N, C-alpha and C positions, 0 to 999 in steps of 0.2 A: 645553763646554756642560754645565750642570748643571740637573737638575730638582729642585725643592725640595719637601719634604714638610712640612706643618704639622699640628700637633695642635691642634684648636680645642676650647675648653671652652665649654659653654653658660653664659650670663650668670648663671643661677640658681646654678650650681655655683660660680662665682667669688665671688659674694656670700656664699654659705655658707662658703666657705673663709676669707674675711676675718673673718666673724663668729666662727668657731670659733677663729681664731688669737689673738684678744685675750685671752680668759680663760686660754689656755694659758701666755702669758707672765706674767700677773699672779699665777698660783698657784704659782710656783716656790718662793718662800720668803716667808711672811707676816711673819716677824720683821724682815726687811731690805727691805721693799717699797719704802721711799722711796729708799734708796741705789741699789738695783738699777734703779729706774726712771730715775734720773739717768744711770747707766752705760749703760743701754740706749739712752737718747736720744742720748748722746754717740757711742755706737758706730754708731747709725743715720745720724748726720750725716756720719760718715767714710766710709760705704759708698757706692759708686756705685749708681744705680738698677738696673743690670743685676745688681750683686752682691746687692742686697736681694732681687731676684726669685729668684736662685739660692739664697740662704740660706733663703728662705721655702719654696721647693720642696723643699729638702733636709730641713728640719725636719718637714715634713708630707707627705712622699712617700707614706707608707702610707695615710694618710687619703684622699689624692687618688685612689689606685688603687682604694680600696674604695667611695668615695661619689660620684665624679665620672665622668660619661660623656664620653669623648673621641671626636672624629671626625677621621679621616684625610683630608686634602685635599692633592692634588697641584697645584703651581703651575707653569705653563708660560708662558714669555715668548712674544711674538708671533713672534719668530724661530723658536722651537722648534715652535710650532704649524704654521708654514709648512713647516718641514723635515719634520715628520711627516705633512704633508697632512691634518691633523686635520679631521674633519667632524662636525658636530653637527646633529641633527634635533630637531624639536618633536613630541612625541607627541600625536596627534590620533585621536579615536575613528573607527572605520570601520563605518558602518551597513550592514546587509544583507551582511556578509562571510561567506565560507565558510572553514572550516578543514579541514585534512587530518589524518586519523587513520590511521596506518600500523600494521598488525598482521600477525603471521605467518599463513600459510595453507598448505594442501596442495591440489594439483590432483587432482580425482577425476573419475570418469566421470559423465556426465549420466544419472542414474537413470531419467529419463523417456525416454531414448533408448538403453536397454540391454535386451538380450534374452537370456534363458537358454533355450537350445534343449535340451529334455530328451528322453529315450527314453520313449515313452508306454506301451510294452509290453515285456515281457521279450524281449531280443534279444541276438544276438551280432554283434560288429563284423566285417564281412568286409573292408572297405577304407576308407581315409579319403581325403578330397579336400581338406580344409582344414588349414592349418598355423598355428601360433601366430604372431600378428602380421600375418597376411594380411588385406588389405582385400578384403572380399567384397561382391558386388552381390546384390540381391534375386533369389532363385531359384537361385543357384549351389549345387551339391551340397556337402554337408558330409561325409557318410559314408554308406556302403552297409551295410545290416544284414540279418540273417536272423532270422525269428521264426515258429514254428509257428502262433501266433495270427494272424499276418498271412496265412499260407497259407489258413487257414480263412476269414478275411474276404474274401480275393480270390475264392475259389470261390463263397461266398454272394453276393457283390456281382455277379459275372458272371451268375449264374443270375437274380437279381432284376432286373438290367438287361434281360436278354432277355425276361423275362415282362412287364415294364412296357412295352417297345417293342411287343410283340404286342397287349396289351390297349389301349394308347393308339391304335394304328393301327385297331383294330376299332371303337373308340368305346364310350362309356358305354352307349348304348342297346342295342348288340348283346350285350355281355358282361354287362350288368347292373351296377347301381350299386354293390353290395357288392363284387363281384370287382374292379371298377375301383378302388375305394378301397383294397382290401387290397394290390393289386399296386403301386399308387403309394406306399402307406405303407411297405411292405417295402423298396422301392428307396430311398426317401428316408432311412430309418433307417440302412441299411447305408452309404449314401454319407456321411451325417453321421458315422458311426463311423470311416470311413476318414479323414475330415478330422481327427477327434479323435486319430487315430494319427500325425498329422503329414504326411499325403500332400497334395500340391497337386492342382490341377485336372488338370494334364497326366498325373500318375501315375494318378489315378482314371479318366481316359478310357482309358488303356492297359489297365487292369484290365477295364473294361467291354467293351473290344474283344478281350479274350483275348490281349493281346500282352505281358503281364507274366510274369516268372518267379515261380513260386509260392514264397511265403515271403520273397522278396527285395524290399526297398524302399529308397528313398534319402530321407534328410532333407535339406532345403535351407534356405538362409538366409531368414528371414522379412523381412529388409530389408537395406539397405546398412549395413555396419559392419565394424569391426576385430575379429579373433579375439583377445579379451583373455585367455581361459582355455580350455584343452582338456585334460580329465583322462581321456582314454581311449586305449586301445591296440588295434591290430588283433588280432582273435581274442578280445578280452575279452568276457565275458558280463556284460551290464548289466541290472539289474532296472528295472522300470517306475518312473519318477520320477527316475532318475539323470541328472545334468546332462551333456550331451555337450560343448557349447561355450558360451561367453558372448561375445556380440557387443555392441559398443558403437559408436555413431555419434560419431566424434571431431570432427565439424564444429562441435559446441558442447560445451564442457566446463564443469565447475563448479570454483570455488575455495572451499574450506571454510575460512573465517577464524575465528580464535579471539580474542574480545574480552575484555578484563578486566571483572570485575563492578563496573562503575561505576554508582552510583545515578543514576537519571534519564537515563542514556544510552539513546537510542532510535534504531534504524536503520530507517528506513521503506523499504518495498518501492519499487524504482525509484531508489534512491540511486545516483548515479554512483560508479563504483569503477575503479581502475586496478590491474591485476595485473602484478607485476614478477617475472620469473624471469631472473636474471642480467642480460644486456644486452637482453633482450626485454621489451617493455611492450605490454600489450593492454588496451584499454578495455572495460569491461563494466558491469553494473548488478546491484544486490542484488535477488534474487528471493525470498528467504526469510530471516527473522530469527527466531532462537530466543527463547523466553521462559523457558527453564529451563536452569540451569547444568549443565555436565557434571560428574557426581559425582566424577570422577577428576581432571580438569585444573582444575576450578573456573573454567571460562571459558564465555562465551556464544558459541554458534555462529551464524555469518552465512554465507549461501550466495550466491555471486556467479556469474552466468552470463557466460561469455566465448566469443566466436566463435573458431574454430580452423580457419579455412579452409585454411591452409597446413600444417596438422598440425605446427606448431612446438612445441606443448605436448603432454604425455602424462600420463596418470594416474600418481600417485606422486611427481611433482615437488614440491619445496618452493618456496614463493613468498612474496612480501609483497603485501598488499592495502592500497592507499591509498584510504580512503573520504573523499568530499567531504561534510562535514557543516556545518550552519549554525553560525557562530561566535557566542559570547556577544554580547549587545547592546552596541553601542558598544565593541567590543574594541580594545585598544591593541596595536600590533604593532611589532616592531623587526626589522631584518635580522640574519642569523646573525652577521655580523662584529661586532655590538655586544655580543654575549654573551661573558662571560669567567667564570672560576671564582674564588671567593674562597679565602682560606687554608683554610677548613674544608670546601671542596668545593661550596658552594652557588653557584647562578647569581647573577650580579650585573651591573649596568649602571653606567657612569660618568656621573654627573649633573653638568651644568655649573651651578654655583651662580651664577657670573658669569664673563664672559670671562677665561680663563686659570686658573680654579680649578675642579677636578674632584674629585668625591667619589664613592667606590664605594657603591652601595646594593644590597642583596640583594633579589631578586625571585623570583616563582614563574612557571613556564611552564605554559600552559594550551592546548597544541595548536599546530598549524602552519597557516599561511595561505600556500599556494604556497611561495615561498622566504623567507617571514618567519615569525617566531614570536610567538604571542600571549602577552603578559605580564600578570601581575597584581601589585599592590603598588605601582603608580605612578599618578600623577594626570595627567589631560589637561593639556597645556601644558608639561609637564616637558621640559627640553632634555637629551638624552643623546648621548653620543659614539658614533659608528658606526665610521668608519675611524680607526684609531689606538687603539682600546680595548685591543687585545691588547698593544700596547707599554706602555700605562699599567699594565696588570696585571703585566707583567713587571717594570717598575720598582718596583712596590710589593713584589714578592717579594724584591728585593735588600736586603741589610742596610743599605747606605748610601743607597740610592735616588738614586745619582749615576751619570751616564754621561758619557763623554768622547768628543768627536767627533774622530776621527783623520783 
């Protein structure tokens, strides 16, 4: 079995070739024009039609290469089409279609569900209860510390709490309005300061009851979360404002995607997105789209919120984000198997000019639609090869374009 390749010349090029050939023969020698004309006529009568075609092509090969555009067409018999199980589809526009844009991303913490637990006053770490990577619940102890400022606060708060209890029991009319307000104000101010130092209600109640150790206090987790960072050691002296630990709620994470700076590309909030990490796929949606390029990477940042109930994903992982976007109006799509590469590396499709005749045509890709690719450079109604396109491309790459069925 052989597959034939034909080089087709456009009619205009053929007519031009014939026009140019006449004066070329007539101008060889003006002095002997009549004799040479007779010799040429006799010689033409002796040549077969095929020989004339070969002679003409030989004499004007250079002009043909420079001025005439040739199209490569593969010819397949019906038997060959059946053997290859060749399939052809007709391109039709798809209204209201969506396309998939896949971009690289990184899994990061949900900044809205992240807590930095700092030391509010100068303190020394006595012992630690939290470890890196530990899942903590709200109220669980992180570390126990000692501070002279805390000892002073505990003493002042205990005295103010006792004074407020006595005044409140006696009543405003008995103690007088001013004394009542002063006692209540002192107590509330000291209690607020204790909260500002990071003490919870249980620790404050212990101070007021005189059951706390002077200068010693414990910082607890403000909410459920994972210990993402802990930069302290036992016995270390920490100044006010130093971060003790960073907690993050991993039940929902973010995927920070980097989009190319494409004019007109807009990603709306709520756009469906699929985050892919290895064999794991999680559905999410866009919660934020940047409007300013990163000055270093020259990309546009898009943030995708993804549920992480099973703690399958962790901050720092690299991922791919597949965004579902509206496709161009009346987009033309082809399956992946219809796409091949031309000799210069461009994408191409094999167009069926008529049954059995297939011509490669270069096209542009404009996104993905599920398992299909959006193409530009083709017209609706064009018939293109799907199954068997790879075989046709392989045959074109061969020198003889012939195959033998063994």
